[in-house]
C-alpha positions as CSV (number, residue, x, y, z in Angstrom):
1,M,-10.6,-8.8,0.8
2,G,-9.3,-5.5,1.9
3,S,-7.4,-3.4,0.6
4,E,-4.7,-0.6,1.6
5,S,-3.9,2.3,-0.9
6,G,-0.4,3.5,-1.2
7,L,0.9,7.0,-0.3
8,G,-1.2,10.1,-0.9
9,G,-3.6,7.2,-2.0
10,T,-7.3,7.3,-1.7
11,L,-9.7,4.4,-1.9
12,D,-10.4,5.5,-5.5
13,Q,-7.3,4.0,-6.2
14,W,-9.1,0.6,-6.5
15,R,-11.9,1.3,-8.0
16,R,-11.2,-0.3,-11.3
17,V,-9.7,-3.9,-8.8
18,Q,-12.8,-3.5,-6.3
19,P,-15.5,-4.6,-9.4
20,G,-13.5,-7.8,-10.4
21,V,-13.3,-8.9,-7.3
22,A,-16.6,-8.2,-5.7
23,A,-17.3,-10.6,-8.5
24,F,-16.4,-14.3,-6.4
25,A,-15.5,-12.6,-2.8
26,R,-16.4,-9.5,-0.2
27,A,-13.9,-6.9,-1.0
28,C,-13.5,-3.9,1.1
29,S,-11.5,-0.5,0.4
30,F,-11.2,2.2,2.6
31,D,-9.8,5.5,3.2
32,R,-7.0,5.9,5.8
33,A,-7.8,8.3,8.5
34,G,-7.5,11.9,6.9
35,Y,-7.6,10.3,3.4
36,G,-10.8,10.5,1.8
37,N,-14.0,11.1,3.8
38,S,-12.1,10.0,6.6
39,G,-11.5,12.1,9.3
40,A,-8.1,13.1,10.9
41,G,-6.3,10.6,12.9
42,P,-4.0,10.4,15.8
43,F,-0.2,11.5,15.1
44,P,2.1,10.0,14.2
45,R,1.1,8.1,11.0
46,T,3.1,5.1,11.4
47,S,2.2,2.0,9.6
48,E,1.6,0.4,12.9
49,R,-0.8,2.8,13.7
50,I,-2.7,2.3,10.3
51,A,-2.7,-1.0,11.1
52,E,-4.1,-1.0,14.5
53,E,-6.7,1.4,12.8
54,L,-7.6,-1.5,10.2
55,H,-8.3,-3.6,12.8
56,E,-10.7,-1.7,14.9
57,L,-12.7,-0.7,11.5
58,L,-12.8,-4.1,10.2
59,R,-14.0,-5.2,13.9
60,R,-16.9,-2.1,13.8
61,A,-17.9,-3.1,10.2
62,G,-18.3,-6.9,11.8
63,E,-16.2,-8.5,9.1
64,K,-15.2,-12.0,10.2
65,P,-11.4,-13.0,10.3
66,P,-9.4,-14.2,8.6
67,C,-9.4,-12.5,5.7
68,L,-7.2,-11.9,2.3
69,L,-4.7,-8.5,2.5
70,A,-4.0,-6.4,-1.0
71,G,-1.1,-3.6,-0.4
72,S,-0.3,-1.3,-2.9
73,S,3.2,0.8,-3.2
74,A,3.7,2.1,0.9
75,G,0.5,0.5,1.6
76,G,2.6,-2.9,1.7
77,Y,4.0,-1.7,4.7
78,H,1.0,-1.8,6.4
79,V,-0.6,-5.0,5.5
80,R,2.7,-6.6,6.4
81,V,2.6,-4.8,9.8
82,F,-1.5,-5.9,10.4
83,H,-0.2,-9.2,9.9
84,G,2.7,-9.0,12.2
85,R,0.4,-8.1,14.9
86,Y,-2.8,-10.1,13.8
87,P,-1.5,-13.1,12.1
88,A,-4.6,-15.6,13.1
89,D,-6.4,-12.7,10.8
90,V,-5.1,-12.9,7.8
91,A,-5.5,-15.7,5.4
92,A,-3.2,-14.6,2.6
93,M,-1.8,-11.5,0.9
94,V,-1.6,-9.5,-2.1
95,L,1.7,-6.9,-2.6
96,V,1.0,-4.6,-5.7
97,D,4.6,-3.2,-5.8
98,T,5.3,-2.8,-3.0
99,L,8.3,-1.2,-0.9
100,Y,11.1,-2.8,0.3
101,A,12.9,-1.2,3.3
102,A,16.0,-0.3,1.2
103,T,13.6,1.8,-0.8
104,V,12.7,4.5,1.8
105,A,16.2,6.9,1.1
106,R,14.4,8.5,-1.8
107,Y,11.8,9.9,0.3
108,H,14.5,11.9,3.3
109,S,13.9,15.2,1.0
110,Q,10.5,15.1,0.9
111,A,10.5,14.3,4.9
112,R,12.4,17.2,5.5
113,W,10.4,19.4,3.6
114,A,6.7,17.7,4.3
115,P,5.7,20.3,7.1
116,V,6.4,23.1,6.1
117,E,5.3,22.7,2.3
118,V,2.3,21.9,4.2
119,G,2.0,24.9,6.2
120,L,2.9,27.1,2.8
121,G,0.5,25.1,1.1
122,I,3.0,24.5,-1.7
123,W,1.1,20.9,-2.0
124,R,-2.0,22.3,-3.2
125,W,0.0,23.8,-6.1
126,R,1.5,20.6,-6.7
127,L,-1.9,18.5,-7.8
128,P,-3.3,18.2,-11.3
129,A,-6.3,20.9,-12.0
130,P,-9.1,20.3,-11.3
131,A,-8.3,18.5,-8.4
132,P,-10.4,16.5,-6.3
133,Y,-12.2,18.6,-3.4
134,L,-11.0,15.7,-1.1
135,L,-7.5,16.0,-2.2
136,L,-7.1,19.7,-0.7
137,Q,-8.2,19.4,2.4
138,T,-5.6,20.3,5.1
139,K,-6.3,16.7,6.9
140,Y,-5.3,14.9,3.7
141,F,-2.4,16.9,3.5
142,Q,-1.1,16.4,7.1
143,A,-1.5,13.0,7.3
144,R,0.2,12.6,4.2
145,A,3.2,14.7,5.3
146,S,3.2,13.0,8.6
147,E,3.0,8.8,6.5
148,I,6.6,10.4,4.6
149,E,8.1,11.9,8.3
150,T,7.6,8.1,9.2
151,I,8.3,5.9,6.6
152,E,11.4,4.8,7.8
153,V,9.6,3.8,11.5
154,S,7.1,2.2,9.0
155,A,9.7,0.4,7.5
156,E,11.0,-0.9,10.2
157,Q,8.1,-1.7,11.5
158,A,7.5,-3.6,8.6
159,R,10.7,-5.5,9.0
160,A,10.3,-6.4,12.3
161,V,7.7,-8.4,11.9
162,G,9.4,-11.4,10.1
163,K,7.8,-13.8,7.3
164,L,4.6,-14.6,6.7
165,G,5.5,-18.3,7.2
166,D,3.6,-20.5,4.3
167,K,0.5,-18.6,3.6
168,P,-0.4,-17.7,0.2
169,L,1.3,-14.4,-1.3
170,V,1.3,-12.7,-4.9
171,V,4.1,-10.4,-5.5
172,L,3.3,-7.8,-8.1
173,T,5.7,-5.9,-10.1
174,G,5.0,-3.1,-12.7
175,A,8.3,-3.7,-15.1
176,K,7.2,-0.4,-17.3
177,E,9.9,2.6,-16.1
178,D,8.4,5.2,-13.8
179,P,9.4,8.5,-14.4
180,G,9.1,9.1,-10.8
181,L,12.1,6.5,-10.0
182,R,14.4,8.1,-12.4
183,E,16.1,10.7,-9.8
184,I,17.8,7.4,-8.0
185,P,20.6,5.8,-10.8
186,D,19.9,2.3,-12.2
187,F,16.9,2.7,-9.4
188,Q,14.3,1.0,-11.9
189,R,16.7,-2.3,-12.3
190,I,17.1,-2.7,-8.7
191,W,13.1,-2.4,-8.1
192,V,12.5,-4.6,-10.7
193,N,15.0,-7.6,-10.7
194,D,16.4,-7.6,-6.7
195,L,13.9,-5.6,-4.3
196,Q,10.5,-7.5,-5.8
197,P,11.7,-10.8,-5.7
198,R,13.1,-10.4,-1.8
199,L,9.4,-9.4,-1.1
200,A,8.4,-13.1,-2.5
201,A,10.7,-14.6,-0.3
202,L,8.7,-13.8,2.7
203,S,6.1,-16.9,2.2
204,T,7.4,-19.8,1.7
205,R,4.5,-20.3,-1.2
206,G,5.2,-17.0,-2.3
207,K,4.7,-16.5,-5.8
208,W,6.5,-13.1,-8.2
209,I,4.7,-11.9,-11.0
210,V,6.1,-9.3,-13.4
211,L,4.2,-7.0,-15.5
212,P,6.0,-5.4,-18.8
213,D,3.2,-3.2,-19.6
214,S,2.8,-1.5,-16.1
215,G,4.3,0.8,-14.4
216,H,4.0,1.4,-10.4
217,D,0.2,2.0,-10.7
218,I,-0.9,-1.6,-11.1
219,P,-4.2,-1.1,-10.0
220,G,-4.5,1.7,-12.5
221,D,-2.8,0.1,-15.0
222,R,-3.5,-3.3,-14.8
223,P,-6.5,-3.9,-12.7
224,D,-7.2,-7.5,-14.0
225,A,-4.1,-8.7,-13.0
226,V,-4.5,-7.7,-9.7
227,V,-8.0,-9.2,-9.4
228,E,-6.6,-12.0,-11.0
229,A,-3.7,-12.2,-8.0
230,I,-6.4,-12.4,-5.0
231,R,-8.7,-14.9,-7.2
232,E,-5.3,-17.3,-7.3
233,I,-4.5,-17.2,-4.0
234,R,-8.1,-17.1,-2.7
235,L,-8.6,-20.5,-3.7
236,L,-5.0,-21.4,-2.4
237,S,-6.3,-20.1,1.1
238,E,-9.3,-21.9,1.6
C-alpha cells in the first residue's frame, strides 16, 4: 500500500494509519518533493509531476507492482493521475475525503497570493506554535504554494485520465462540518451528498462510506476506517 498526503500534509498525516495497515500488508508513505525530509523538486508541482516522481520512487525502492494507492484530500488527484499513467501498477484505490474537480474554485484566492505570502514569510506566522521544524523550511512553503497555484491544472489532469474500470475503489467521506468549508455557502452539503458519490462512480466496483464522526482529516479522526477500507479492497483485489 502506498499513501499520498493532502495539500501541505507530510507523511506524518498517516502516522495513525500505517501501523494498522502494516499488520496485514506492506505499507509505504512518503514526503513529496519539498515536504518533510525530502529535497526540493522541479516546478511546477502538478499531479502529473508528482505521479511521475512517485513511480520513480517506487521503482528505486524495489517495490513490485501492482500496489494499492490511498490518497487524502488533494492527494486524490495524484493517485488518480498515477493510475492514468501507470494503470498496470495499480490494483485498487482508497480515496480519503478527496477533492473533486468542482472544488478547486475555493483555492483561487490562495493561488493568487501564495507566491507573495511565501516571499514575505506570512505563511510561517499562520502555522500553529510551536510549528515543527520541517514545516518552517522555505522548500516546504514553495512546494505547497506551487501545488496551490497549479491545482486547477492537477484537477484537469485527474479528470482527463478517466475512470478506474472495475478495479476495487473505496471512497471515504467525512460528514462532520469542517470550519474551512464554511466560506462557501452550502458547500458542506454539496461536498458530502453530491461530489463524493461522483468519486465512487469512477469504478464499477466503487463503494462510498460516510463517516458522521469525522471531519476532512479522516486519517487523524478515524484512522481505523482507513485501515479497514484498505483491508477490504486488498482482499477484493487479490
